[in-house]
N, C-alpha and C positions, 0 to 999 in steps of 0.2 A: 473613416471607412475607406479601404483601398479600392482602386478601380476594379480589381479582380472580384472583390466581394459584391460590388454594385452590379457587375455583369454576370453573376452566377445565373441569373434569370435574364434571358435576352428580352428586353422590353418591347420589341416589335417583331412580329413574325411575317414570313413571306410564304404563301402557299405554293404548291407545286405548279398550279396553273399560272400564277404570276411569274414564277421563275422561268417557265417555258416562254412566255410572251416577252419577258425582259431579254432573254437570250436571243429571240428573233429580232428585237429592236437593236441590240448591240452588235449583231453579226456584221453589220455594214459600217460600224464605227471603228475608231482606232483601237488597236489591241490594248487591253487593260482598261477599257472604258467601263464605267459603273453608272447605275441609275441613282440620281439624287432626288430625294423627296424632301420638300421643305414646307413649312407652314408659315404663312405671312398674313398680315392684316388685309382684309378686303373681302370681296365676294358678298353675296346677298345675306349671309348669316353671320358675318363678322370676321371669320378666318377662312383661308382657302389653302388647298394643297397645290404645290407646284412640282412638276416633274421635269428634270433636265438630265442630259447626259454629261458626265464629268469624267475627266481623266486623272484627277488628283484628289486624294483624301487629305483633309486637314486634321490637325491635332485633336479637335473636339468632335469629330465625326464618330458615330456608331456605325460600324460596318456589319451588315447582316449578310451572311453568305448562304446561298441555297442552290444546290444543283449546278454549281459552276458560275453563278452570277453573284454580283455584289450590289447591295442597295445601301446607300449612304443616307444617314439622317443626322443633322447637326444637333448639338445639345439643346439649343433653344427650341427647335421643333420637337425634339423628344419630349419636352415638358408637356406638350399638347397631344402627343401620340403614344404615351406610355400604355403598353399592353394592347396596342392596335394590331390588326391583321391586314396585310396587303394581299389582295386577291385580284384575279383577272376573270371577268365573267362575260360570257357570250350568251345572248338570248335573242328573242325575236326582234327586239328594237335596236340591237347593236351590240358592240363589244366595248368594254372599258375596264380600267383599273378601278377597284372599289376598296376603300379603306374602312374597315369595320372598327370604329374608334369608340371604346367604352367611355371616354371622357367627353364626347360630344353630347350636349343636352338636346340639340336639334340640328337639323341639316336642311339644305335646300333640296328642291326636287331633282336637280341634276346630280347631286351628290358630291360636288366639288368644293362646297363651302359648308362650314359648320360653326356652331357656337359652343362655348363651354360655360 
């Protein structure tokens, strides 16, 4: 299967709220900066999300573009994030990125770690 066929359906989405917040974060960074989201082992539920600012895209990155910002997800993390939605939510107790991940069978109370 070709890469084009695999990516007919973008496997991770970014909401408009998340794109706005990412743009705010990146405005003080170097031109061309992107937000990288990665999954690693750890956290109270087995896996955790990590957020970093990156200036370079690697060959195995999925680049999701929305409203002028780019989010990078590497191939290994994509296995755990397929069909996830990245959102930014503000409520009475604070503001945070939330990843609605249909692959997660459980998550911790803070929402930054999950299990599959």
